[in-house]
Phi, psi and omega in degrees: 000121181269118182261336183225125187227122173269157175207178174094359179289169179158200181260131179219150181281153175305137184087353182277183183233156179203144175242129178251117172272153173224123184234158181211164175269355183270158175283116185264001190301332181255010185257150168270130183246131183231160173240130178239158172226155184226106179269147182305323182289347179262008180065229183265004182286132178253133183255125174284127179231349177205140179214145173230125184278176179294337177267009177069021168285141182243146179227134181230148170288152181302328185293341183240355180303133180086347181247324183249147177225128177255139179216167181219153174227098185296325180297326179268001180055046185220153172231149187231147175237110176267121183244124177240162178051050183292145182252155183299117178186169179228106191222143172266135180249134183235137174268147184222139179234138182215121180174192184297326181285348174257014182057034179058034172241155178290129174244132188246149166276180182275348177094156175222140186269133176237125176243121178253110186201150176266000000 
């Protein structure tokens, strides 16, 4: 049973933009929603690079500040990652939910692959 689903991945040219939606059937209004990425050179390690809290405070890693924007729509039970000025890489992006409906445990989506290449 898939509870959290990312979409929107694909191939994009360097400098391009892409938006990744993440949707769920759960009520996300009290959850902190995060975006992680997993690059092949990092093995199975996932790096948190953007998070939006239930109060809509946002936190970004230095590597994406000014380029990426995370937002949420609680009515649509969705969170979005707007990525601009993408750099050449091949990375899997994962959505993450943490809150009372996940029993305060990390809940993951299945991931979506983004390849930035010319």
